[in-house]
Structure formats: C-alpha cells, structure tokens
C-alpha positions in Angstrom: -33.8 -45.5 12.7 -35.1 -42.8 11.0 -32.7 -40.2 12.8 -29.5 -42.2 11.8 -29.9 -42.4 8.4 -31.6 -38.3 8.5 -28.4 -38.1 10.7 -25.9 -39.7 7.9 -27.5 -37.9 5.1 -26.2 -34.7 7.0 -23.0 -35.5 7.2 -23.2 -36.7 3.8 -24.4 -34.0 3.0 -21.3 -31.6 4.7 -18.8 -34.5 3.4 -19.8 -33.1 -0.2 -19.7 -29.3 0.5 -16.1 -29.7 2.0 -15.3 -31.8 -1.2 -16.6 -29.0 -3.6 -15.3 -26.3 -1.3 -11.9 -28.2 -1.3 -11.3 -29.0 -4.8 -8.9 -28.0 -7.0 -11.0 -25.6 -9.6 -9.4 -26.3 -13.7 -6.1 -24.3 -14.7 -7.7 -20.9 -16.7 -5.6 -21.0 -19.7 -7.4 -19.0 -22.3 -6.7 -15.1 -22.7 -10.6 -15.0 -22.8 -11.7 -16.2 -20.3 -14.0 -13.2 -18.6 -12.0 -13.6 -15.1 -8.9 -12.2 -16.7 -10.5 -10.2 -18.9 -12.5 -7.9 -15.5 -8.6 -8.1 -13.6 -7.4 -6.3 -17.1 -10.5 -4.3 -17.1 -9.6 -3.5 -12.9 -5.8 -3.1 -13.3 -7.0 0.0 -16.0 -9.8 2.1 -13.9 -8.7 2.9 -10.6 -12.3 4.3 -10.5 -14.2 0.7 -10.7 -11.1 -0.4 -8.4 -12.9 2.0 -5.6 -16.4 1.8 -6.9 -16.4 -2.1 -5.7 -13.9 -1.1 -2.7 -10.9 -3.9 -4.2 -7.3 -3.2 -4.9 -4.7 -6.0 -7.3 -2.0 -7.0 -5.8 1.1 -8.6 -7.3 3.5 -11.0 -5.6 4.2 -12.9 -2.9 6.2 -10.8 -0.5 3.5 -7.9 -0.8 0.7 -10.0 -0.6 1.7 -11.4 3.0 2.5 -7.7 3.9 -1.1 -6.9 3.5 -3.1 -10.2 4.9 -0.3 -9.4 7.9 -2.0 -5.8 7.8 -5.0 -7.2 8.4 -6.6 -6.8 4.6 -9.3 -9.8 3.7 -8.0 -11.9 0.5 -11.3 -12.3 -2.1 -9.6 -13.9 -4.8 -6.3 -15.4 -5.3 -4.4 -16.2 -9.1 -1.7 -18.4 -9.1 0.7 -19.4 -11.9 2.8 -22.4 -10.3 5.1 -23.0 -12.8 6.2 -19.0 -11.9 5.5 -19.5 -7.7 7.3 -22.7 -7.6 6.3 -25.4 -5.7 7.1 -23.9 -2.0 4.9 -20.7 -2.5 2.0 -22.6 -4.3 2.2 -25.0 -1.0 2.2 -22.1 1.4 -0.6 -20.0 -0.2 -2.5 -23.1 -0.2 -1.5 -24.5 3.3 -5.5 -23.6 4.6 -7.1 -26.1 2.4 -5.7 -28.8 4.8 -8.0 -28.7 7.4 -10.2 -26.1 6.5 -12.2 -25.2 3.1 -10.9 -22.2 2.3 -11.7 -19.0 2.8 -11.2 -17.4 -0.2 -11.5 -18.1 -4.0 -8.3 -20.0 -5.8 -8.3 -19.4 -9.2 -5.0 -21.6 -11.1 -3.8 -20.1 -14.5 -1.4 -20.7 -17.3 2.1 -18.6 -17.9 0.5 -17.3 -20.6 -2.5 -16.3 -18.5 -0.3 -14.7 -16.1 2.1 -13.3 -18.2 -1.0 -11.3 -19.5 -1.8 -10.1 -15.5 2.1 -9.7 -15.0 2.7 -5.5 -14.1 5.6 -6.1 -13.3 8.6 -8.0 -15.4 10.5 -11.4 -14.0 6.9 -11.9 -11.4 6.6 -14.9 -9.4 3.5 -15.8 -10.4 1.1 -14.3 -7.4 -1.8 -12.0 -8.2 -4.7 -11.4 -5.8 -7.8 -9.4 -5.3 -8.3 -7.8 -1.9 -10.8 -5.9 0.4 -9.7 -2.2 0.9 -10.5 -1.4 4.2 -11.1 2.0 4.7 -9.1 4.3 6.4 -9.5 7.6 7.8 -7.1 10.2 10.2 -9.9 9.7 12.7 -8.3 5.7 12.6 -4.5 6.9 13.2 -3.2 5.7 16.5 0.2 7.6 16.8 2.7 7.0 19.6 3.5 10.2 21.8 6.2 11.2 19.6 5.4 10.9 16.2 7.0 10.9 12.9 4.6 12.1 9.7 5.4 12.1 6.6 2.7 14.2 4.2 2.5 14.7 0.6 0.1 17.5 -0.7 -1.1 16.4 -4.5 1.4 13.6 -5.4 0.8 12.5 -8.5 3.4 9.9 -9.5 2.9 6.8 -8.4 7.2 5.3 -8.1 7.5 8.7 -6.2 4.8 7.4 -3.9 5.8 3.6 -3.6 9.2 5.2 -3.2 8.5 7.3 -0.3 6.4 4.7 1.2 9.6 2.4 1.3 11.3 4.5 3.4 8.3 5.3 5.4 8.5 2.0 6.5 13.1 1.5 6.5 13.8 4.6 8.7 10.6 3.9 10.1 7.9 6.9 10.1 4.6 6.6 12.0 2.1 7.3 9.0 2.2 8.7 5.5 -0.7 10.9 5.0 -1.7 12.0 1.8 -3.6 14.9 1.0 -5.6 15.9 -2.4 -3.6 12.9 -3.9 -3.5 12.9 -8.1 -3.3 9.2 -8.1 -4.9 6.4 -7.1 -2.9 5.0 -3.4 -3.7 1.4 -4.3 -2.6 2.1 -8.0 -0.2 -1.6 -8.9 2.5 0.9 -9.4 2.0 2.4 -6.4 2.3 -1.1 -4.3 5.2 -2.2 -7.0 7.5 0.6 -5.8 6.7 0.8 -2.8 7.4 -3.0 -2.3 4.1 -3.2 -0.1 5.0 -0.5 2.0 1.6 1.3 1.4 0.5 -2.0 3.3 3.3 -1.9 6.7 2.8 1.8 6.7 0.0 3.5 7.9 -1.6 5.8 5.0 -4.8 7.8 4.9 -5.9 10.0 2.1 -7.8 13.2 3.2 -8.2 17.1 1.7 -5.1 18.5 2.4 -6.4 21.3 4.8 -8.1 18.6 6.7 -4.5 16.7 7.4 -3.1 20.0 8.5 -6.0 20.8 10.8 -5.6 17.0 12.2 -1.9 18.3 12.4 -2.6 21.0 14.4 -4.8 19.1 16.9 -2.4 16.2 17.8 0.5 18.9 18.4 2.7 17.8 15.2 4.8 20.7 14.2 4.4 21.2 10.4 7.9 21.5 8.3 7.6 22.7 4.6 9.8 21.7 2.3 10.4 24.1 0.3 12.6 26.7 -1.7 12.0 29.8 0.3 14.1 32.9 1.0 13.1 32.0 4.8 13.8 28.0 4.7 16.2 27.2 7.6 18.8 24.2 6.4 17.6 20.7 7.3 20.6 19.8 9.9 20.0 22.6 11.4 16.2 22.6 12.7 14.9 20.3 15.9 12.9 18.2 14.2 13.2 15.9 18.0 9.6 16.4 18.8 6.2 15.4 17.3 6.9 16.8 13.8 5.5 15.7 10.2 7.7 16.8 7.5 5.5 18.3 4.9 5.8 17.7 0.8 4.8 18.5 -2.5 5.1 18.0 -6.2 8.4 18.0 -8.2 6.9 20.4 -10.4 5.1 22.8 -8.8 6.6 22.5 -4.6 3.6 22.9 -2.0 0.7 25.5 -2.5 0.9 28.7 -1.2 -1.6 27.6 1.3 0.3 24.9 2.9 3.5 26.6 3.0 2.1 29.5 5.1 -0.2 26.5 7.5 3.0 25.4 8.1 5.2 26.1 11.0 8.7 26.1 9.9 9.7 26.1 6.2 12.9 24.1 6.0 15.3 23.7 2.2 17.9 20.7 1.5 21.2 23.0 -0.1 21.8 22.1 -3.5 25.6 22.5 -4.1 25.4 22.0 -7.9 23.8 23.8 -11.1 20.1 22.3 -10.7 17.8 23.7 -7.3 16.1 20.8 -6.4 15.9 16.8 -5.6 13.3 14.0 -6.6 10.5 14.1 -4.1 11.0 10.8 -2.9 14.4 11.9 -2.3 14.5 15.3 -0.7 11.5 12.9 1.4 14.5 10.3 1.9 16.6 12.9 3.5 14.4 14.5 6.0 13.7 11.6 7.0 16.7 10.0 7.8 17.5 13.5 9.3 15.3 13.2 12.0 15.5 10.0 12.6 18.9 10.3 13.6 18.0 13.3 15.6 15.7 10.8 17.7 19.4 8.7 19.1 17.5 5.9 15.7 14.6 5.2 18.3 11.2 4.7 16.7 
C-alpha cells in the first residue's frame, strides 16, 4: 500500500505543478510595477539589451516572424483589449496541452500604452533571446545577392533596407561598423519584422569585405565618383554585393577602393543623391531584374 500512496502523492504533486504553471497570472495594471519599469529601461538602453542578450519585439506579425526564424521567446506581455480575442487565443495556444514554455504577463490598456513604441499597436510585446550570428554562420546560395551597409546610423533606414531585402529578395544583409543597434525597436518596426526574415550580420567593415572576397562575391560600391558606371549598364547577374554608405558621408575611401566596381544612380534633377534606403531598393531590384526575378 505504501507504494500506491507514494505514487498517488507523486501524481498529485505533478498535477499541482502543472496547475501552478498553467494558471493565468494577475493582470498588471500599475505603471510602477517593477517588470514594466524594467521593460521601459531596456527600451532605452541598447547596451543593456546586448549585455543580457535580449531583444524587444512589438507586434504580433513581427513576433511570428521571429519565432518562425527560431528566436526563443522569454517573456510575453499581452493587452487582450488591443490584441483581440483571436490573437490572444493563438498566443496562449501552447497552454492547452503542455505548460507554457515562456512567461506570460497580461497587462492593462494603460500599461501597454506606456510600453508601446508604435502608434496603433496591436497589444503584443515580447522579450526574446537574441541569437549570436557571425559571418561564418551565413549559408549563401551559389549565386548570392547581398546588401552591404557601412556605418548605418538611422534605424529607419536600416529597417527600410531590410524590408527591401525581404521583398526582392536579397540573400543577406551585412552591416559593417554599425552605428545603431540592429535590433533597435525602431529597426524592427520599420522593417516590419524583416530583421528576422533576412539573414543579417554585423561585423567590422574590413571583415565583411574579406568575407565577400573569400566567397568570390563581386562588390559594387554605390558612390558619387568620376569613374562610377551607370547602374543599369552594370552586370549584377553573378555573385553580387551592393555596398552603400551613409547619407551624410557615403562610403569611406578605404571601402570604395576595396570594392571591385563603382556604380551610380544618375540624378536628373537638382539634388545629387537619393535616400540610402531608396538607393538600396533601386539597385536591389535592378539586380533581381537582371537575374530574371529568380532568387
């Protein structure tokens, strides 16, 4: 009999543990809640996000892209009034059969309004574990199309370029000497989650150029230069890296000299250049056109 009681007690213990883990936590309604204060601090402190190895992702679509790309979810904040019944149900689906593998924290509308970075938010904010990606991790196809950005500093521009890279598509985005956090909330917002759908790696610019050379990928510097060739008359059909610099300074002299060719988008008006994200889109879609629209 002792064995039977022991087994019964064990089963009751597991049942209690399951119930405790599956129980819905109390909704956070106070802006002074320590967990809310910590999220607000992390939104402002890129160095702290990097130190902890985490990324903040707002939006159901962006979170879905991140999880499909293999990012691990740590904590999920949901405002059911904003998310709606269907999205909230989908987010909580794992709890039907097994304990939730991440921390779920429901919050009030007022609290989520404080957490939200974007306007008209859908009530979903997540903390995810940031994977460590290096140039060596990239698995490129035999005829890759790569976008290279030197010293990008505006999150909105980086996000827009990632959105282009997903749409075209490009096979990777390499960021040399970045001046902004790749996982800045504004990068994620501007890219619509493209930071998760396109392989993206940050590294020192000399390492990026050496990697491309080693892989046999021809580099095309986009720059205002006397020897620059019209982009429509340039052959992008082989392994190609389109290299762009900042709007203020363009590419550094060292990077321009290290590239195989220099290309230009001719300006027909008074101004002499495009926004870097627009220039990246023009060049990328021309390269895709030359390839017959094939990936």
